[in-house]
Residue frames relative to the residue before (quaternion, step in Angstrom):
aa qw qx qy qz dx dy dz
M 1.0000 0.0000 0.0000 0.0000 0.00 0.00 0.00
W 0.4154 -0.7136 0.4989 0.2633 3.66 -0.86 0.86
P 0.5805 -0.5449 0.4867 0.3595 3.59 -1.18 0.62
K 0.4715 -0.5887 0.5355 0.3800 3.66 -1.05 0.31
C 0.1078 -0.7531 0.6490 0.0110 3.47 -1.19 0.95
G 0.5526 0.6034 -0.4706 0.3303 3.57 -1.30 0.48
P 0.7735 -0.4265 0.2079 0.4202 3.47 -1.34 0.16
D 0.6939 0.4281 -0.2992 0.4957 3.70 0.95 -0.53
H 0.7092 0.3932 -0.3087 0.4971 3.72 1.06 0.24
K 0.6500 -0.5676 0.3721 0.3418 3.54 -1.22 0.22
L 0.7240 0.4238 -0.2346 0.4912 3.47 1.28 -0.59
S 0.2038 -0.7158 0.6359 0.2042 3.61 -1.11 0.41
C 0.2047 -0.7702 0.5986 0.0812 3.48 -1.23 0.68
A 0.3217 -0.7217 0.5605 0.2479 3.61 -0.80 0.80
Q 0.7159 -0.4059 0.3197 0.4696 3.65 -1.30 0.04
T 0.6514 0.5084 -0.3251 0.4598 3.59 1.11 -0.55
R 0.5021 -0.6419 0.4432 0.3735 3.69 1.09 -0.06
S 0.5058 0.6649 -0.4344 0.3367 3.57 1.21 0.23
F 0.4557 -0.6742 0.4695 0.3426 3.60 -0.88 0.62
V 0.0308 0.7952 -0.5999 0.0822 3.66 -0.93 1.05
G 0.5012 0.6287 -0.4657 0.3695 3.58 -1.22 0.25
P 0.7390 -0.3926 0.3470 0.4235 3.46 -1.51 0.09
Q 0.7311 0.4226 -0.3156 0.4327 3.72 0.66 -0.81
A 0.5693 0.5379 -0.3847 0.4884 3.60 1.19 -0.36
V 0.6591 0.4784 -0.3280 0.4787 3.60 0.87 -0.96
R 0.6331 0.5154 -0.3464 0.4621 3.80 0.84 -0.67
S 0.6649 0.5019 -0.3189 0.4521 3.51 0.90 -0.79
V 0.6313 0.5177 -0.3065 0.4893 3.59 0.97 -0.84
E 0.7740 0.4139 -0.2566 0.4047 3.52 0.78 -0.90
A 0.4979 0.6072 -0.3928 0.4786 3.47 1.54 0.11
H 0.7777 0.3544 -0.1979 0.4800 3.77 1.09 -0.27
F 0.2041 -0.7467 0.6045 0.1878 3.50 -1.22 0.14
T 0.1255 -0.7642 0.6326 0.0045 3.63 -1.12 0.68
D 0.5328 -0.5802 0.5451 0.2868 3.32 -1.52 0.62
H 0.8319 0.0249 0.0259 0.5538 3.64 0.66 -0.84
V 0.1248 -0.7386 0.6575 0.0813 3.56 -1.31 0.49
L 0.1331 -0.7488 0.6398 0.1108 3.54 -0.76 0.84
F 0.0951 0.8000 -0.5861 0.0864 3.69 -0.70 0.80
S 0.2850 -0.7247 0.6076 0.1564 3.52 -1.47 0.27
V 0.1402 -0.7600 0.6169 0.1488 3.52 -1.28 0.14
R 0.5917 -0.5997 0.4401 0.3108 3.58 -1.23 0.19
G 0.8309 0.0274 0.0882 0.5487 3.54 1.09 -0.71
L 0.1852 -0.7430 0.6300 0.1295 3.47 -1.29 0.32
A 0.0567 -0.7983 0.5991 0.0234 3.51 -0.82 1.11
D 0.8600 0.0636 -0.1076 0.4948 3.43 -1.07 0.99
A 0.6377 -0.5959 0.3259 0.3634 3.56 1.06 0.74
V 0.7748 0.3264 -0.1720 0.5134 3.66 1.25 -0.16
H 0.7337 0.4137 -0.2378 0.4837 3.60 1.11 -0.54
L 0.2350 -0.7853 0.5575 0.1315 3.50 -0.80 1.02
T 0.1603 -0.8330 0.5282 0.0379 3.44 -0.81 1.03
D 0.0003 0.7322 -0.6809 -0.0149 3.73 -1.22 0.56
P 0.5515 -0.6399 0.4794 0.2377 3.57 -1.03 0.99
D 0.7514 0.3575 -0.2141 0.5116 3.54 0.85 -0.77
P 0.3656 -0.7679 0.4890 0.1940 3.61 -0.44 1.23
L 0.5542 0.5716 -0.3633 0.4839 3.73 1.17 -0.58
E 0.7268 0.4217 -0.2917 0.4570 3.59 0.65 -0.99
A 0.5805 0.5905 -0.3608 0.4291 3.56 1.15 -0.81
E 0.6882 0.5072 -0.2500 0.4545 3.58 0.81 -0.98
V 0.6076 0.4880 -0.3562 0.5155 3.62 1.02 -0.60
K 0.6837 0.4825 -0.3190 0.4449 3.61 0.74 -0.96
R 0.5520 0.5555 -0.3813 0.4912 3.74 1.11 -0.81
S 0.6852 0.5173 -0.2887 0.4238 3.61 0.67 -1.04
M 0.6567 0.4964 -0.2688 0.5001 3.49 0.96 -1.08
I 0.6684 0.4496 -0.3454 0.4815 3.69 0.66 -0.76
R 0.6485 0.5120 -0.3610 0.4324 3.76 0.84 -0.71
R 0.7396 0.4592 -0.2138 0.4431 3.54 0.97 -0.80
A 0.6109 0.4998 -0.3225 0.5224 3.73 1.41 -0.01
R 0.5394 -0.5961 0.5179 0.2925 3.26 -1.45 0.72
Q 0.8200 0.0511 0.0050 0.5700 3.45 1.05 -0.83
A 0.1997 -0.7836 0.5784 0.1076 3.63 -0.69 0.95
V 0.0745 -0.7941 0.6027 0.0238 3.70 -0.97 0.88
L 0.3130 -0.7469 0.5738 0.1224 3.46 -0.61 1.30
L 0.1821 -0.7680 0.6022 0.1199 3.50 -0.83 0.96
A 0.0578 0.8000 -0.5733 0.1674 3.45 -0.55 1.40
V 0.0778 0.8129 -0.5743 0.0574 3.52 -0.07 1.23
G 0.8534 0.1528 -0.1063 0.4869 3.69 -1.02 0.92
W 0.6033 0.5377 -0.4213 0.4115 3.62 1.08 0.50
P 0.4022 -0.7545 0.4613 0.2371 3.52 -0.12 1.35
R 0.6871 0.4872 -0.3414 0.4171 3.71 0.73 -0.83
Y 0.5877 0.5471 -0.3712 0.4664 3.59 1.05 -0.55
R 0.7125 0.4657 -0.2995 0.4311 3.55 0.79 -0.95
A 0.6243 0.5129 -0.3274 0.4900 3.48 1.09 -0.71
G 0.6040 0.5417 -0.3467 0.4707 3.74 0.93 -0.53
F 0.6735 0.4620 -0.3361 0.4691 3.58 0.81 -0.98
R 0.6501 0.5157 -0.3477 0.4365 3.75 0.87 -0.78
E 0.6780 0.4619 -0.3355 0.4630 3.63 0.92 -0.67
A 0.6488 0.5563 -0.3620 0.3722 3.72 0.95 -0.55
């Protein structure tokens, strides 16, 4: 069962039912991990990762900072594959 989200509760939930907001960021920043697997909604200029939800983007930035290795999950996106070959 999902925790309750919204203005009457401590957690905020994005449309994707992911946990976002200051409490989610604090929770992430209290831990270290070897690897983080993450996805984004877009790629701009072959180097900038984008996400339309700023709260989700902030949680992802925190997760990336706390991981030894960040792995971008990109399936079926030709620009990602081309970018990885060039690097």
